[in-house]
N, C-alpha and C positions, 0 to 999 in steps of 0.2 A: 239580507236577502234570506228569505226563509220561503221553501217553496217556491211557488211562481210570483212572488211578491218582493219588491224592493222597498225598503223603509230608509228614506233619508231627511236631513235637515237642510232647508234653503236658508241661506244667511244674507238674503237680500237687504238692504238698508230699509226699504219701503215696506216689504211684507216677507219677513221671515216666517217659516212655518215648517212643521214636521209633515211630511207627506208620505204617501206609498201609491206604489204603481205596480203594474204587471211588468215580469221581465222582458216584455216584448215592447214596453213602452206605452201600453194602452192603460185605461182607466186610471188617470193620476187624481187621486184624492187628498184633500187637505185634513190631517188629523186634527191638528190644532195650531192656530196662529201663534207666533212667538218664537223663541229660541229655547231648545230643549237638550238634555244630555241624559246619560244613562238609559240608553233606548235599549231594552231588551225584550226579544221574542221568544213566547214559548208557543206550544201546540194550540193554544186557545186565546192567549191574548198578548197586546204589546204593552209594555210597562215603560214610563219614563218621568222623568222630573224636570221641572224648569230650570234654565241655566241660573246658576248663581245660589240654588235653593237645594235643600236636601229633602225638604218635605212640602206640601204632599206629594205623594207619588200618585200619578194618574194611570189609569188604563183603558183599554178599548179593545173589544173583540178582535181577534185576528180576522175572523170571516163575517162577511155580513155588512150591514151598514156601520159607519163610525158612529160611535155612543161613549164619548169621554166620561169618565167619573172617577172620583178619587179612590183609590185603593185603600179601603177601611183597615184591612188586616195590617198593611204596612204602616198606617199611621198610629195604629194602636200600638204595634211593635215598638216604634221610636219613642213614644210616650212612656212605655214600660222600661226601655233602655235607659231614658234619663231618671227615671225613678232609682234606678239601681246603680247609676254610674258613680264611681268612686270618685271623691273631691279629687282636683289634680294637687300633686304633691308640690311643696314649695320649691324654688330654684335652688340647688345645693349651693353652699357657701364656696367661695373660690378657695383653691388649694393653696395651702401656704407656700411661700416661695422658698426654694431650696437653695442655701448658699452655694456659691460657686466655690469648687475646690482649688 
């Protein structure tokens, strides 16, 4: 809930979608068809990602008509993060067994 709008995910088997409506139940709109997660609302935009994916992050204006686009700054940050990510360390060797006393 943000202001007078509710943002929600419908998980119908036939037509799942990210939607918004006014708190009085009026003006139901589909933002995007499919299943989404990480739904975040700011004073200007709604951000979200597809379920099972970390990128791309999508955005649409909070007010006015729905206009979903890729959030390019998030995509660029994810690419930069991958560039500087340290390689994962190998699994440590098992501890030597300690003889019973």
